[in-house]
C-alpha positions in Angstrom: 61.2 1.8 -36.2 62.7 -1.4 -34.7 65.9 -0.7 -32.6 68.9 -3.3 -31.0 70.8 -2.3 -27.9 73.6 -5.0 -27.5 74.9 -4.4 -23.8 77.6 -6.4 -22.7 75.3 -8.0 -19.4 72.2 -9.5 -18.7 71.3 -7.9 -15.5 72.4 -4.1 -17.5 70.2 -5.5 -20.4 66.8 -6.2 -17.8 67.2 -2.8 -16.4 67.8 -1.2 -20.0 65.2 -2.7 -21.5 63.0 -1.6 -19.2 63.4 1.9 -19.5 62.8 2.2 -23.6 59.9 0.1 -23.8 58.8 -2.1 -26.8 60.5 -0.7 -29.6 63.3 -1.7 -28.6 65.1 -4.7 -28.2 68.0 -5.2 -25.9 70.2 -8.2 -25.8 73.8 -9.0 -24.0 76.9 -9.7 -25.4 78.2 -11.6 -22.5 81.6 -9.4 -22.7 84.1 -10.2 -25.4 83.0 -12.4 -28.7 86.0 -11.9 -30.6 89.4 -11.7 -29.3 92.9 -13.3 -30.0 93.2 -17.1 -30.2 93.8 -18.8 -26.9 96.0 -21.7 -28.4 98.5 -19.4 -30.3 99.9 -15.8 -30.4 97.4 -14.4 -33.0 99.6 -11.1 -33.5 101.3 -11.4 -37.0 104.5 -9.5 -35.9 106.2 -9.5 -39.2 103.1 -7.9 -40.6 103.4 -4.8 -38.7 101.6 -6.5 -35.5 98.7 -7.1 -37.3 96.1 -9.2 -34.9 94.5 -12.1 -35.7 91.0 -12.1 -34.2 88.5 -14.6 -33.7 85.4 -15.7 -32.6 85.6 -17.3 -29.1 85.0 -20.9 -28.7 81.7 -21.2 -26.9 79.9 -18.0 -28.1 78.6 -19.5 -31.8 74.9 -19.9 -30.5 75.0 -16.6 -28.7 76.9 -14.9 -32.2 73.8 -16.6 -34.2 71.1 -14.9 -32.0 72.5 -11.7 -32.0 72.8 -11.9 -36.3 69.2 -13.3 -36.3 68.0 -10.1 -34.1 70.5 -7.7 -36.5 68.1 -8.7 -39.7 64.9 -7.6 -37.9 66.6 -4.2 -36.6 66.3 -1.1 -38.2 68.9 0.7 -36.0 71.6 -0.9 -33.8 73.0 0.7 -31.0 76.1 -0.7 -29.6 76.1 0.1 -25.9 78.8 -1.7 -24.3 80.7 -0.3 -21.2 82.1 3.4 -21.5 86.2 2.7 -21.4 88.6 1.5 -23.6 87.4 -2.2 -23.4 83.9 -1.3 -24.1 84.7 1.1 -27.0 86.6 -2.3 -28.3 84.2 -4.6 -27.7 81.5 -2.6 -29.5 84.4 -2.6 -32.4 84.4 -6.2 -32.6 80.6 -6.2 -32.5 80.2 -4.2 -35.7 82.6 -6.1 -37.5 81.3 -9.6 -36.0 77.9 -8.7 -37.2 78.7 -7.0 -40.0 76.8 -4.0 -39.7 77.1 -1.1 -41.9 77.6 2.5 -41.2 74.4 3.7 -41.5 72.8 1.3 -39.1 75.2 0.9 -36.2 75.6 3.8 -33.5 77.5 4.3 -30.3 76.0 4.6 -27.3 77.4 4.8 -23.3 75.7 5.1 -20.0 77.5 6.9 -17.2 74.7 5.8 -15.2 72.0 3.3 -15.9 69.0 5.1 -14.9 66.0 6.4 -17.4 66.9 9.7 -17.9 70.3 8.9 -18.7 69.5 5.8 -21.0 67.1 7.6 -23.1 69.1 10.8 -23.1 72.1 8.3 -24.6 70.0 6.9 -26.9 69.1 10.3 -28.3 72.5 11.6 -28.8 74.6 8.3 -30.5 77.9 8.5 -31.9 80.4 7.2 -34.0 82.8 4.3 -32.4 85.5 6.3 -31.3 88.9 4.6 -33.0 91.5 6.1 -30.9 89.9 4.3 -28.1 89.7 1.2 -29.4 93.4 1.4 -30.9 94.4 2.2 -27.6 92.8 -1.2 -26.4 94.2 -2.8 -29.1 97.7 -1.8 -28.5 97.2 -2.6 -24.7 96.1 -6.1 -25.7 98.9 -6.8 -27.9 101.5 -5.5 -25.5 100.4 -7.9 -22.8 99.8 -10.8 -25.5 103.5 -10.0 -26.4 104.8 -10.0 -23.5 102.6 -13.0 -21.7 102.7 -15.4 -24.7 106.2 -14.8 -25.4 107.6 -14.8 -21.5 105.5 -17.2 -20.1 107.2 -20.3 -21.8 110.7 -18.9 -21.1 109.3 -19.2 -17.2 108.0 -22.5 -17.8 111.6 -24.0 -19.2 113.7 -22.3 -17.0 111.5 -22.2 -13.4 108.1 -24.0 -13.3 105.4 -24.8 -15.7 102.0 -23.0 -15.2 104.0 -19.5 -14.6 102.9 -16.0 -16.1 104.7 -12.7 -16.7 103.1 -9.6 -17.5 103.4 -6.1 -18.0 101.7 -4.9 -14.4 102.0 -8.0 -12.9 105.4 -8.7 -13.1 106.2 -5.0 -11.9 103.5 -5.1 -8.9 104.9 -8.6 -7.5 108.5 -6.2 -7.8 107.0 -3.8 -5.7 106.3 -6.3 -2.7 109.5 -7.9 -3.3 111.1 -4.5 -2.9 109.0 -3.6 0.2 110.3 -7.0 1.5 113.8 -6.7 1.1 113.4 -3.4 2.4 112.2 -5.1 5.8 114.8 -7.4 5.6 117.1 -5.1 5.4 116.1 -2.5 7.6 118.4 -1.5 10.6 116.2 0.0 13.6 117.7 3.4 15.2 117.0 4.0 19.4 115.6 7.2 20.1 113.4 8.3 23.3 110.4 10.5 24.1 110.3 12.4 27.1 106.5 13.3 28.9 105.7 15.2 31.9 102.7 15.4 34.1 102.2 18.8 35.3 100.1 19.7 37.6 97.5 23.0 38.3 94.8 23.4 40.7 95.0 19.6 41.1 94.2 18.8 37.7 96.9 17.2 35.9 97.7 17.6 32.1 100.5 15.5 29.8 103.3 17.7 27.9 105.6 16.7 25.9 109.4 17.4 25.5 109.4 19.6 22.3 113.6 21.0 22.1 116.1 23.1 24.2 117.1 26.8 24.0 114.0 27.2 21.6 115.0 24.4 19.3 113.4 21.6 18.3 115.4 18.5 19.3 115.2 14.7 19.1 117.1 12.1 22.0 118.8 9.1 20.8 119.8 7.9 24.1 118.9 7.0 27.9 121.8 9.5 28.9 119.9 12.4 27.1 116.8 11.7 28.6 118.8 11.5 32.2 120.5 14.8 32.2 117.4 16.8 30.6 115.3 15.2 33.8 118.0 16.2 36.3 118.2 19.5 34.5 114.3 19.9 35.0 114.0 18.8 38.5 115.3 22.3 39.8 113.3 24.3 37.4 109.9 26.3 37.5 107.5 25.1 34.7 106.1 28.7 33.5 103.5 28.7 30.6 105.0 31.0 28.0 102.6 31.0 25.6 98.8 29.8 24.9 97.1 29.6 21.4 93.8 29.1 20.9 91.3 28.7 17.4 89.4 26.3 15.3 91.2 24.0 13.2 89.1 22.8 10.3 89.1 19.4 8.7 87.3 18.8 5.1 86.1 15.7 3.8 87.7 13.5 1.3 86.7 13.5 -2.5 84.3 11.3 -3.7 85.6 7.8 -4.8 87.5 6.6 -7.8 88.3 2.9 -9.0 91.3 3.0 -6.5 90.1 4.7 -3.7 87.0 2.5 -3.6 89.0 -0.8 -3.7 91.2 0.9 -1.1 88.2 1.9 1.3 86.5 -1.0 0.4 89.5 -3.4 2.2 89.9 -1.2 5.2 86.2 -0.8 6.0 84.6 -4.2 4.8 87.6 -6.5 4.1 86.5 -6.6 0.9 89.1 -7.5 -2.1 89.8 -5.3 -4.7 88.2 -8.0 -7.0 85.1 -8.6 -5.0 84.6 -4.7 -4.4 84.9 -4.4 -8.1 82.2 -7.4 -9.0 79.7 -6.4 -6.3 79.7 -2.5 -7.7 79.5 -3.8 -11.2 76.0 -5.2 -9.9 75.0 -1.9 -8.1 75.8 -0.1 -11.5 74.2 -2.3 -13.9 70.8 -2.8 -11.6 69.4 -4.2 -8.7 65.9 -5.1 -8.2 64.2 -3.0 -6.1 60.6 -3.5 -4.2 57.7 -1.8 -6.8 60.7 0.0 -9.1 62.1 -3.0 -11.0 65.7 -3.3 -12.0 68.0 0.1 -10.9 71.0 1.2 -11.5 72.2 2.1 -8.0 75.9 4.0 -8.5 77.2 5.5 -11.9 80.1 3.7 -13.7 82.9 2.1 -11.0 85.8 2.4 -13.5 87.2 5.8 -13.4 90.0 8.0 -12.2 88.1 11.2 -12.3 86.9 13.1 -9.4 84.5 15.5 -11.6 80.7 15.5 -10.7 78.1 16.7 -12.7 76.1 20.1 -11.6 73.0 17.7 -11.3 74.5 15.4 -9.1 76.0 18.4 -6.9 73.0 20.1 -6.4 70.9 17.0 -5.7 73.7 16.4 -2.4 73.4 20.0 -1.5 69.3 19.8 -1.2 69.2 16.0 0.8 71.6 17.9 2.9 69.8 21.0 3.5 66.8 18.8 4.2 68.1 16.6 6.5 71.0 18.3 8.3 70.1 21.8 7.8 71.6 24.9 6.1 74.6 25.1 8.7 75.7 21.5 7.0 75.7 22.5 3.6 78.7 24.9 2.7 77.9 28.0 1.0 79.7 26.9 -2.4 79.3 23.6 -4.1 83.0 21.5 -3.6 85.0 20.6 -6.4 88.0 18.0 -6.5 90.9 18.3 -9.0 91.8 14.9 -10.3 95.4 14.1 -10.2 97.3 15.2 -13.6 97.7 11.5 -15.0 93.9 11.2 -14.6 92.3 10.5 -17.9 88.9 12.1 -16.5 87.0 10.5 -19.1 83.8 10.0 -16.4 82.5 11.1 -13.3 83.8 10.1 -9.7 81.8 7.3 -8.5 78.7 8.5 -6.6 74.7 7.2 -6.4 72.8 7.3 -9.3 70.1 9.5 -7.1 71.2 10.6 -3.3 67.5 10.6 -2.3 67.6 6.5 -2.7 69.1 6.0 0.7 71.0 3.1 2.0 68.5 2.4 4.6 65.3 2.6 1.7 67.1 -0.5 -0.2 68.0 -1.9 2.5 65.5 -5.2 2.1 66.5 -5.7 -1.4 69.9 -5.6 -1.2 72.2 -8.4 -0.2 74.6 -7.8 3.0 77.7 -6.8 0.5 75.2 -5.1 -2.0 73.9 -3.0 0.9 77.1 -2.2 2.5 79.2 -1.2 -0.5 76.2 0.7 -1.8 76.4 2.6 1.9 79.8 3.5 1.8 79.6 5.0 -1.9 76.4 6.6 -1.0 77.8 8.4 2.4 81.4 9.3 0.5 79.9 11.1 -1.6 77.4 13.3 0.3 80.5 13.8 3.0 81.7 15.2 0.0 79.5 18.0 -0.7 79.2 18.7 3.6 80.7 21.5 5.7 84.1 21.1 6.9 84.1 19.5 10.7 85.5 22.1 13.0 87.2 21.9 16.3 88.2 24.0 19.2 92.2 23.7 19.2 94.4 25.0 22.2 98.3 24.7 22.3 100.4 25.5 25.3 104.0 26.3 25.5 106.0 25.8 28.4 109.5 26.6 29.8 111.6 24.6 32.2 114.8 26.3 32.4 116.5 25.9 28.6 114.0 23.0 28.1 110.6 23.7 26.1 107.6 21.2 26.3 104.4 21.4 24.8 100.9 20.5 25.6 97.6 20.7 23.3 93.8 19.6 23.4 91.1 19.6 20.8 87.4 19.4 20.9 84.7 18.8 18.2 82.5 21.7 17.7 81.0 20.9 14.7 80.7 17.6 13.2 80.3 18.8 9.6 80.7 16.3 7.1 82.0 13.5 10.2 78.2 13.2 10.6 78.1 11.2 7.8 81.6 9.6 6.8 85.0 9.6 8.1 88.0 8.0 5.6 89.7 5.1 7.0 93.6 5.0 7.2 96.3 2.0 6.3 98.1 1.1 9.4 100.7 3.7 9.3 104.6 2.3 10.7 105.2 3.4 13.6 108.8 5.3 14.2 110.4 8.5 14.0 109.9 9.5 10.3 108.4 6.5 8.9 104.7 7.4 8.6 103.4 6.9 4.8 101.6 9.5 2.9 98.1 9.1 2.9 96.2 8.9 -0.3 93.6 12.1 -0.4 92.8 14.5 -2.5 92.5 17.5 -0.8 90.9 21.4 -1.9 93.2 23.9 -1.7 91.2 25.3 1.6 92.4 22.0 3.4 93.6 22.2 6.7 95.6 19.6 8.9 93.5 17.8 11.2 94.1 19.1 14.8 95.2 15.6 16.6 92.8 15.3 19.8 94.4 15.0 23.1 93.0 14.9 26.5 91.4 18.2 28.0 93.8 20.8 29.5 92.9 22.6 32.9 92.3 26.4 32.9 95.7 27.8 32.2 97.1 31.5 32.0 100.4 32.6 30.2 102.8 33.4 32.8 101.3 30.9 35.2 103.6 28.4 36.9 102.9 25.0 36.8 103.9 21.7 38.6 106.4 18.9 37.9 104.3 16.0 39.1 106.2 13.0 37.4 108.0 12.4 34.2 107.8 9.7 31.8 110.8 8.8 29.7 110.1 5.9 27.1 112.9 4.0 24.9 111.6 3.9 21.0 113.2 2.1 17.9 112.5 2.8 14.6 110.1 0.3 13.0 110.6 -1.4 9.2 107.9 0.0 6.3 104.7 -1.8 6.6 104.0 -4.9 4.1 101.8 -3.7 1.6 97.9 -4.6 1.8 95.5 -4.9 -0.9 94.6 -1.3 -0.1 98.1 0.0 0.2 99.6 -1.7 -2.6 96.9 0.0 -5.2 97.5 3.1 -3.9 101.3 2.8 -4.7 100.5 1.1 -8.1 98.2 4.7 -8.5 101.0 7.0 -7.6 103.5 5.0 -9.5 101.0 5.5 -12.4 101.3 1.5 -13.1 98.2 0.6 -14.7 94.6 2.1 -14.7 91.2 1.9 -13.1 90.3 -1.6 -15.0 93.8 -3.3 -14.3 94.3 -2.7 -10.2 92.2 -5.8 -9.2 92.9 -7.9 -11.7 96.8 -7.7 -11.2 96.2 -8.1 -7.5 94.2 -11.0 -8.2 96.7 -12.4 -10.4 99.9 -12.2 -8.5 98.0 -13.8 -5.6 96.7 -16.5 -7.8 100.2 -17.2 -9.3 101.6 -17.7 -5.8 104.0 -15.3 -6.3 102.3 -13.5 -3.5 100.8 -14.9 -0.6 98.3 -13.1 2.2 99.5 -13.0 5.9 96.2 -11.7 7.3 95.7 -8.2 5.5 99.7 -8.1 4.4 101.2 -9.4 1.4 104.3 -11.0 1.1 106.2 -12.2 -1.5 107.1 -16.1 -1.8 110.3 -17.3 -3.2 108.7 -18.2 -6.4 108.0 -14.5 -6.6 111.2 -13.4 -5.4 112.9 -15.9 -7.9 110.7 -14.6 -10.6 111.1 -11.0 -10.0 115.2 -11.6 -10.0 115.3 -13.3 -13.1 112.9 -10.2 -15.0 115.4 -7.7 -13.1 118.3 -9.7 -14.5 116.9 -10.1 -18.2 114.1 -8.0 -18.9 115.1 -5.1 -16.6 112.4 -2.9 -18.8 109.5 -4.7 -18.2 110.3 -5.0 -14.2 111.1 -1.3 -14.5 108.4 0.7 -12.6 109.1 3.8 -14.8 109.0 2.2 -17.9 105.9 0.2 -17.1 104.4 4.1 -16.5 106.0 5.3 -19.7 103.8 2.6 -21.3 100.8 3.7 -19.6 101.1 7.1 -20.9 101.8 5.9 -24.5 98.5 4.2 -24.5 96.9 7.5 -22.9 98.5 9.3 -26.0 97.0 6.6 -28.3 93.8 7.1 -27.2 94.1 10.8 -27.1 95.1 10.5 -30.8 98.2 11.4 -30.4 100.5 8.3 -31.0 100.4 6.2 -33.5 99.3 2.4 -31.8 101.7 0.3 -34.6 104.7 3.0 -33.8 103.9 2.1 -29.8 104.1 -1.6 -30.5 107.3 -1.4 -32.9 109.3 0.5 -30.5 108.2 -1.4 -27.3 109.2 -5.2 -29.1 112.3 -3.9 -30.6 114.0 -3.7 -27.1 112.0 -6.7 -25.6 113.1 -9.0 -28.6 116.3 -8.5 -27.9 116.7 -9.3 -24.1 114.1 -12.2 -25.2 117.1 -13.5 -27.1 119.8 -12.7 -24.9 118.4 -14.3 -21.9 117.6 -17.5 -24.0 121.5 -17.7 -25.1 122.5 -16.7 -21.3 120.0 -19.5 -19.9 120.9 -21.9 -22.1 120.6 -25.3 -20.1 120.0 -23.9 -16.9 117.0 -24.7 -14.3 116.3 -22.6 -11.9 115.6 -24.1 -8.6 112.8 -22.3 -6.0 114.6 -22.8 -2.8 112.9 -24.0 0.4 111.3 -21.4 2.8 114.2 -22.1 4.8 116.9 -21.7 2.7 116.2 -18.3 1.5 115.9 -14.5 3.9 118.1 -12.4 1.8 118.0 -10.9 -1.6 120.3 -13.0 -4.3 120.8 -12.3 -7.7 120.8 -15.2 -10.3 124.4 -16.8 -9.3 123.1 -17.2 -5.8 120.2 -19.4 -6.4 120.7 -23.1 -5.8 120.7 -24.8 -9.1 122.2 -22.3 -11.4 
């Protein structure tokens, strides 16, 4: 039998053809071959939102060559990417190439290795229509919003603008953060440290509270009063607590966390990260081996790992680092409740193929990203880091002071990898939540401090110096690529395949600009966002957008009708569109000069309205 395998990219085609041999021809569709037309809406609203798909212009020769190859083949395997969009591309290919059911089979590759490719070809399935319908619903929703709403922005603000379900909400999130910063009123607070001395060895302690209760200091007068009171008191070591603290590794990468960490550690944009990850997934030429897929599929929200991959990691850890670095039981991580969990987490296809072994065959970006993925995966199956920790409670009259220190006792996973963090907002009660899924046994990491001298309970130590310091609470930090993606994921806005394109779009449209790593709303972005909030409150609403994502998930699961979802959405959207057209008749909204705008304004406050 002669078989034809159709994938999306030439790189993937080369890799897979090597694994399948001479009885298989592998061709690339180069992505979509059929889609909604660019020149018109392409959705027949009167016929219950029936999409009008057309072959994509410029791909006529490719379609002809695929049709010729189909005629020569006994079986056609549609092997596009293993996600909703990939399923839809296979469905379009089946229709466009006029493939009969008995001749067409769907296969997916979570990783492009010889074992997985051959196993997938041996276990084909039918096209999953629920996945296709979920993708059709997303495509049509985005088309309706884009093609119906964008012309309004052209007429009322500026030509070339666009609106979209997810991009409009992402822009609003950046604008909302900017408003928080603008409206922030700093509050004064103070800290009081004290250098104490034991046997001529000094250590730093921190004022904790008064009369056994934790306290806060709001003014210099409060601090001066405490300093005066403790200046005549003995500093007595009341309690010493010693113990071990553990810190567990971060879970393996999802699309979101990979984009965040690549932004922090490698200074790569989400778009660039996904481009390089795609290359690593589809196959890179390795000396003596040919094209090799180095990582698993990179669009995923799952933390699941195959048993085979876990056991390989444990074997590698034991061989390279020793049994002590391998926990007794494998680590398994739970995905978030709204995760689709369709694929494994992102991991190396073969953990024994170390970054150093393939470095000479990779570009600098490929090597750095592969090393990041490889290290994170290996670390997630390693033992916890262990710290020797000591905390000391000190009493000076009515006032309580604390001192603490920790020392690394056992490196554990930190021998391989430690997660970076976004810069936290400085100031009282302003710390941002960390995006780290922790296992049930996780304990808070113990913050290291300077080493403490030998101390005993009941011991009196000397006060050497007091260090009062004034502080002011700081506004929340502006979003970065990483923290915006994290916030979108936490709010349920978008899915793994949409994070990078959304951030790129709002930058390309100049709704948002970058200042260093920080994202800042532009006046254009603010005007568009305000218009959306005033006239299209659903589209600009985070909770509404998250609900729409859940409805798409319901379609994928076979629990909702895709056209019913479209009907429900369009009824309110069309009503808002007509209302906006009437309210803004004859109105042209000017984008104010940067010097003319500081605070938030409503439509009535926009110059030119």
